[in-house]
C-alpha beads as a LAMMPS data file, in Angstrom:
LAMMPS data file: protein, C-alpha beads

247 atoms
246 bonds

1 atom types
1 bond types

-500.0 500.0 xlo xhi
-500.0 500.0 ylo yhi
-500.0 500.0 zlo zhi

Masses

1 110.0

Atoms # bond

1 1 1 -381.009 -409.720 -299.773
2 1 1 -380.386 -405.711 -300.022
3 1 1 -383.077 -403.434 -301.697
4 1 1 -382.111 -399.938 -303.080
5 1 1 -384.413 -397.632 -304.203
6 1 1 -384.236 -396.218 -307.599
7 1 1 -385.701 -393.331 -309.971
8 1 1 -387.964 -395.012 -312.855
9 1 1 -386.139 -394.354 -316.290
10 1 1 -382.576 -393.548 -315.066
11 1 1 -380.320 -395.356 -316.738
12 1 1 -377.514 -394.380 -314.392
13 1 1 -374.553 -396.523 -313.618
14 1 1 -374.089 -399.739 -312.658
15 1 1 -375.832 -401.290 -309.474
16 1 1 -374.728 -403.908 -307.493
17 1 1 -375.192 -407.597 -309.341
18 1 1 -376.551 -409.656 -306.377
19 1 1 -380.380 -409.550 -307.467
20 1 1 -381.271 -411.542 -310.577
21 1 1 -382.687 -408.918 -313.609
22 1 1 -386.293 -409.482 -315.138
23 1 1 -386.685 -407.597 -318.709
24 1 1 -390.263 -407.400 -319.623
25 1 1 -391.862 -406.268 -322.745
26 1 1 -395.120 -404.673 -322.503
27 1 1 -394.814 -404.274 -318.898
28 1 1 -397.188 -401.266 -318.336
29 1 1 -400.415 -403.280 -317.832
30 1 1 -402.058 -406.342 -318.300
31 1 1 -399.923 -409.642 -317.999
32 1 1 -396.904 -407.468 -318.174
33 1 1 -397.332 -405.499 -315.411
34 1 1 -398.742 -408.627 -313.439
35 1 1 -395.593 -410.396 -314.261
36 1 1 -393.464 -407.141 -313.176
37 1 1 -395.089 -407.570 -310.006
38 1 1 -394.756 -411.108 -309.836
39 1 1 -390.912 -411.074 -310.468
40 1 1 -390.557 -408.244 -308.450
41 1 1 -391.935 -409.909 -305.511
42 1 1 -389.807 -412.704 -306.303
43 1 1 -386.877 -410.861 -305.748
44 1 1 -385.732 -409.686 -309.089
45 1 1 -384.862 -406.594 -310.438
46 1 1 -387.197 -405.233 -312.932
47 1 1 -386.543 -403.840 -316.099
48 1 1 -390.143 -402.400 -317.436
49 1 1 -390.230 -402.206 -321.738
50 1 1 -393.194 -400.265 -322.622
51 1 1 -393.926 -398.157 -325.798
52 1 1 -396.492 -395.900 -324.115
53 1 1 -394.400 -393.516 -321.791
54 1 1 -397.195 -393.263 -318.766
55 1 1 -398.031 -396.325 -317.869
56 1 1 -394.532 -397.795 -318.530
57 1 1 -393.189 -395.099 -316.118
58 1 1 -396.104 -395.620 -313.480
59 1 1 -395.680 -399.187 -313.295
60 1 1 -391.825 -398.378 -312.469
61 1 1 -392.748 -395.914 -309.744
62 1 1 -395.256 -398.425 -308.294
63 1 1 -392.345 -401.183 -308.087
64 1 1 -390.269 -398.717 -306.675
65 1 1 -392.259 -397.504 -303.958
66 1 1 -393.217 -401.509 -302.995
67 1 1 -389.219 -401.650 -302.063
68 1 1 -388.560 -403.238 -305.553
69 1 1 -385.390 -402.224 -307.606
70 1 1 -387.210 -401.364 -311.130
71 1 1 -386.452 -399.306 -314.159
72 1 1 -388.606 -398.133 -317.112
73 1 1 -387.278 -397.867 -320.445
74 1 1 -389.222 -396.874 -323.436
75 1 1 -389.088 -399.385 -326.283
76 1 1 -390.641 -399.864 -329.293
77 1 1 -389.961 -403.999 -329.587
78 1 1 -390.251 -403.930 -333.635
79 1 1 -387.301 -401.207 -333.886
80 1 1 -383.888 -402.849 -333.698
81 1 1 -382.161 -399.495 -332.445
82 1 1 -384.727 -399.394 -329.490
83 1 1 -384.502 -402.965 -328.962
84 1 1 -380.816 -402.329 -328.718
85 1 1 -380.733 -399.540 -326.334
86 1 1 -383.332 -401.267 -323.922
87 1 1 -380.751 -404.439 -323.671
88 1 1 -377.771 -401.803 -323.433
89 1 1 -379.368 -400.067 -320.507
90 1 1 -380.501 -402.925 -318.556
91 1 1 -376.558 -404.706 -318.975
92 1 1 -374.946 -401.233 -318.244
93 1 1 -376.940 -400.698 -315.242
94 1 1 -377.506 -403.983 -313.640
95 1 1 -374.574 -406.160 -315.418
96 1 1 -376.682 -409.511 -316.621
97 1 1 -380.423 -410.237 -317.807
98 1 1 -381.673 -413.343 -316.013
99 1 1 -384.845 -413.996 -317.657
100 1 1 -386.787 -412.209 -320.922
101 1 1 -390.470 -412.097 -321.268
102 1 1 -391.577 -411.666 -324.455
103 1 1 -394.779 -410.590 -323.568
104 1 1 -395.751 -406.836 -325.868
105 1 1 -398.399 -408.167 -328.426
106 1 1 -401.052 -406.047 -330.635
107 1 1 -404.415 -407.270 -332.015
108 1 1 -406.319 -406.185 -335.030
109 1 1 -409.436 -408.111 -335.275
110 1 1 -411.447 -408.624 -338.726
111 1 1 -411.324 -410.777 -341.735
112 1 1 -408.193 -411.285 -343.573
113 1 1 -409.616 -408.987 -346.805
114 1 1 -410.531 -406.129 -345.023
115 1 1 -407.423 -405.712 -342.765
116 1 1 -405.170 -402.846 -343.744
117 1 1 -401.800 -403.698 -344.429
118 1 1 -400.406 -401.441 -342.457
119 1 1 -402.672 -403.284 -339.195
120 1 1 -400.966 -406.785 -340.899
121 1 1 -397.689 -405.552 -340.809
122 1 1 -397.609 -404.015 -337.197
123 1 1 -399.082 -407.349 -335.719
124 1 1 -395.871 -409.358 -337.610
125 1 1 -393.849 -406.553 -336.391
126 1 1 -394.600 -406.583 -332.873
127 1 1 -396.024 -410.197 -331.988
128 1 1 -393.221 -411.782 -334.025
129 1 1 -390.547 -409.907 -335.124
130 1 1 -390.016 -408.605 -331.265
131 1 1 -389.604 -411.484 -329.669
132 1 1 -386.885 -412.248 -332.450
133 1 1 -385.037 -409.194 -331.786
134 1 1 -385.199 -409.557 -328.015
135 1 1 -384.137 -412.731 -327.777
136 1 1 -381.150 -412.265 -330.299
137 1 1 -380.059 -408.605 -328.032
138 1 1 -380.349 -410.579 -324.903
139 1 1 -378.839 -414.116 -325.797
140 1 1 -374.919 -413.250 -325.923
141 1 1 -375.173 -411.667 -322.059
142 1 1 -376.965 -415.162 -320.973
143 1 1 -374.616 -417.335 -323.277
144 1 1 -371.695 -415.274 -320.995
145 1 1 -373.741 -416.486 -317.805
146 1 1 -374.518 -419.746 -319.094
147 1 1 -377.612 -419.738 -317.778
148 1 1 -381.072 -417.479 -317.988
149 1 1 -384.905 -417.948 -319.337
150 1 1 -386.454 -416.905 -322.326
151 1 1 -390.563 -417.112 -321.977
152 1 1 -392.778 -416.286 -325.030
153 1 1 -396.131 -414.917 -324.303
154 1 1 -398.196 -416.590 -327.314
155 1 1 -401.775 -417.681 -326.868
156 1 1 -404.458 -420.856 -327.327
157 1 1 -404.521 -419.189 -330.806
158 1 1 -400.629 -420.426 -331.383
159 1 1 -402.400 -423.822 -331.159
160 1 1 -405.377 -423.517 -333.192
161 1 1 -406.707 -421.008 -335.879
162 1 1 -409.590 -419.214 -335.520
163 1 1 -411.420 -416.786 -338.390
164 1 1 -411.218 -413.260 -337.497
165 1 1 -407.529 -413.297 -336.116
166 1 1 -405.792 -414.699 -339.290
167 1 1 -402.669 -412.664 -338.747
168 1 1 -402.722 -412.689 -334.915
169 1 1 -402.813 -416.580 -335.228
170 1 1 -399.848 -416.489 -337.866
171 1 1 -397.899 -414.599 -335.290
172 1 1 -398.690 -416.575 -332.473
173 1 1 -398.172 -420.035 -334.361
174 1 1 -394.351 -417.924 -335.271
175 1 1 -393.773 -417.429 -331.634
176 1 1 -394.590 -421.180 -330.794
177 1 1 -392.341 -422.339 -333.565
178 1 1 -389.513 -419.982 -332.831
179 1 1 -389.525 -421.189 -329.225
180 1 1 -389.292 -424.753 -330.218
181 1 1 -386.665 -423.993 -332.728
182 1 1 -384.512 -421.823 -330.344
183 1 1 -384.507 -424.226 -327.093
184 1 1 -383.239 -426.941 -329.708
185 1 1 -380.464 -424.241 -330.851
186 1 1 -379.354 -423.440 -327.006
187 1 1 -379.514 -427.313 -325.897
188 1 1 -376.692 -427.512 -323.422
189 1 1 -376.228 -423.697 -322.657
190 1 1 -377.697 -423.533 -319.943
191 1 1 -380.451 -420.815 -321.053
192 1 1 -383.899 -422.034 -321.580
193 1 1 -386.938 -421.231 -323.665
194 1 1 -390.430 -421.429 -323.378
195 1 1 -393.854 -420.422 -324.464
196 1 1 -396.999 -419.783 -322.723
197 1 1 -400.402 -419.952 -324.460
198 1 1 -403.163 -418.690 -322.430
199 1 1 -406.599 -418.797 -323.636
200 1 1 -408.856 -415.448 -323.366
201 1 1 -407.260 -413.037 -320.641
202 1 1 -409.121 -409.979 -318.790
203 1 1 -406.914 -407.530 -320.310
204 1 1 -407.642 -404.342 -322.783
205 1 1 -406.588 -406.722 -326.056
206 1 1 -409.546 -409.277 -324.701
207 1 1 -412.122 -406.093 -324.941
208 1 1 -410.972 -405.894 -328.737
209 1 1 -412.492 -409.201 -329.350
210 1 1 -415.783 -408.408 -327.504
211 1 1 -415.020 -410.113 -324.384
212 1 1 -416.626 -408.856 -320.969
213 1 1 -414.412 -408.037 -318.624
214 1 1 -414.398 -411.065 -315.515
215 1 1 -416.823 -413.346 -317.138
216 1 1 -414.930 -416.360 -317.516
217 1 1 -411.545 -414.537 -318.399
218 1 1 -408.334 -415.800 -317.000
219 1 1 -406.441 -413.334 -314.527
220 1 1 -403.102 -411.938 -315.970
221 1 1 -401.807 -412.645 -312.541
222 1 1 -402.532 -416.368 -313.029
223 1 1 -400.789 -416.100 -316.282
224 1 1 -397.728 -414.459 -314.789
225 1 1 -397.478 -416.608 -311.961
226 1 1 -396.627 -419.769 -314.549
227 1 1 -394.083 -417.375 -316.068
228 1 1 -392.275 -416.782 -312.863
229 1 1 -392.536 -420.351 -312.086
230 1 1 -390.792 -421.453 -315.121
231 1 1 -388.117 -419.221 -314.888
232 1 1 -387.497 -420.214 -310.944
233 1 1 -387.892 -423.586 -311.809
234 1 1 -390.599 -424.088 -309.388
235 1 1 -392.279 -425.389 -312.450
236 1 1 -390.270 -427.767 -314.346
237 1 1 -391.027 -428.084 -318.323
238 1 1 -388.695 -429.060 -321.289
239 1 1 -387.087 -426.288 -322.932
240 1 1 -389.274 -425.570 -326.002
241 1 1 -392.749 -426.523 -324.487
242 1 1 -395.671 -424.335 -324.905
243 1 1 -397.386 -424.303 -321.735
244 1 1 -401.156 -423.750 -321.474
245 1 1 -402.765 -421.555 -318.915
246 1 1 -406.344 -422.147 -319.224
247 1 1 -407.490 -420.580 -315.678

Bonds

1 1 1 2
2 1 2 3
3 1 3 4
4 1 4 5
5 1 5 6
6 1 6 7
7 1 7 8
8 1 8 9
9 1 9 10
10 1 10 11
11 1 11 12
12 1 12 13
13 1 13 14
14 1 14 15
15 1 15 16
16 1 16 17
17 1 17 18
18 1 18 19
19 1 19 20
20 1 20 21
21 1 21 22
22 1 22 23
23 1 23 24
24 1 24 25
25 1 25 26
26 1 26 27
27 1 27 28
28 1 28 29
29 1 29 30
30 1 30 31
31 1 31 32
32 1 32 33
33 1 33 34
34 1 34 35
35 1 35 36
36 1 36 37
37 1 37 38
38 1 38 39
39 1 39 40
40 1 40 41
41 1 41 42
42 1 42 43
43 1 43 44
44 1 44 45
45 1 45 46
46 1 46 47
47 1 47 48
48 1 48 49
49 1 49 50
50 1 50 51
51 1 51 52
52 1 52 53
53 1 53 54
54 1 54 55
55 1 55 56
56 1 56 57
57 1 57 58
58 1 58 59
59 1 59 60
60 1 60 61
61 1 61 62
62 1 62 63
63 1 63 64
64 1 64 65
65 1 65 66
66 1 66 67
67 1 67 68
68 1 68 69
69 1 69 70
70 1 70 71
71 1 71 72
72 1 72 73
73 1 73 74
74 1 74 75
75 1 75 76
76 1 76 77
77 1 77 78
78 1 78 79
79 1 79 80
80 1 80 81
81 1 81 82
82 1 82 83
83 1 83 84
84 1 84 85
85 1 85 86
86 1 86 87
87 1 87 88
88 1 88 89
89 1 89 90
90 1 90 91
91 1 91 92
92 1 92 93
93 1 93 94
94 1 94 95
95 1 95 96
96 1 96 97
97 1 97 98
98 1 98 99
99 1 99 100
100 1 100 101
101 1 101 102
102 1 102 103
103 1 103 104
104 1 104 105
105 1 105 106
106 1 106 107
107 1 107 108
108 1 108 109
109 1 109 110
110 1 110 111
111 1 111 112
112 1 112 113
113 1 113 114
114 1 114 115
115 1 115 116
116 1 116 117
117 1 117 118
118 1 118 119
119 1 119 120
120 1 120 121
121 1 121 122
122 1 122 123
123 1 123 124
124 1 124 125
125 1 125 126
126 1 126 127
127 1 127 128
128 1 128 129
129 1 129 130
130 1 130 131
131 1 131 132
132 1 132 133
133 1 133 134
134 1 134 135
135 1 135 136
136 1 136 137
137 1 137 138
138 1 138 139
139 1 139 140
140 1 140 141
141 1 141 142
142 1 142 143
143 1 143 144
144 1 144 145
145 1 145 146
146 1 146 147
147 1 147 148
148 1 148 149
149 1 149 150
150 1 150 151
151 1 151 152
152 1 152 153
153 1 153 154
154 1 154 155
155 1 155 156
156 1 156 157
157 1 157 158
158 1 158 159
159 1 159 160
160 1 160 161
161 1 161 162
162 1 162 163
163 1 163 164
164 1 164 165
165 1 165 166
166 1 166 167
167 1 167 168
168 1 168 169
169 1 169 170
170 1 170 171
171 1 171 172
172 1 172 173
173 1 173 174
174 1 174 175
175 1 175 176
176 1 176 177
177 1 177 178
178 1 178 179
179 1 179 180
180 1 180 181
181 1 181 182
182 1 182 183
183 1 183 184
184 1 184 185
185 1 185 186
186 1 186 187
187 1 187 188
188 1 188 189
189 1 189 190
190 1 190 191
191 1 191 192
192 1 192 193
193 1 193 194
194 1 194 195
195 1 195 196
196 1 196 197
197 1 197 198
198 1 198 199
199 1 199 200
200 1 200 201
201 1 201 202
202 1 202 203
203 1 203 204
204 1 204 205
205 1 205 206
206 1 206 207
207 1 207 208
208 1 208 209
209 1 209 210
210 1 210 211
211 1 211 212
212 1 212 213
213 1 213 214
214 1 214 215
215 1 215 216
216 1 216 217
217 1 217 218
218 1 218 219
219 1 219 220
220 1 220 221
221 1 221 222
222 1 222 223
223 1 223 224
224 1 224 225
225 1 225 226
226 1 226 227
227 1 227 228
228 1 228 229
229 1 229 230
230 1 230 231
231 1 231 232
232 1 232 233
233 1 233 234
234 1 234 235
235 1 235 236
236 1 236 237
237 1 237 238
238 1 238 239
239 1 239 240
240 1 240 241
241 1 241 242
242 1 242 243
243 1 243 244
244 1 244 245
245 1 245 246
246 1 246 247
């Protein structure tokens, strides 16, 4: 498979369409960065969507230096115009989207009564509205192709509730329900949908909950491997399944 280097963030003209294309949100660090690297190693062209310009561009440039095809597009997943620009850029440049990984997420910890409305709204907007907007934007291309995978990064806190994480739990329960419903809606189209539900992962977000790096935490690469195995068919789970990642 031919590999070509491209400048990160340059939308350019449409490139050859031999390689499958993975679009990953929150791709600058943590699970998103590990997934971008795993997809690149698997032969995907990678579109890194990230709101933080420095880490997003840095991630794309690192992939390009390794010989992968990658582009960074600054994206706010809660903003419909930003999401539309992201998907339009990916399709204009590469002509297809084979795998959408809805990974971007944020966390504010604290009792619901003390949580600011601004923090509440932002968690709902990024963690739940974002995946809905991304799937809605990417689906027309996948349906035209007759194939594709949408993988939503949920959480074990999308399966059980925990005090201090009320809004976060609500968003991740929503992601699991969204996954099940969308899979039912897309039955027979060739587009499959899964959620992955990791426990506590060794990421900056985990530090917000007081976790100490490395101590019994799941490595981001372990979550990335499950995501790539689902996308490539090495791991066979029914569409709509919420897959646990516990180690």
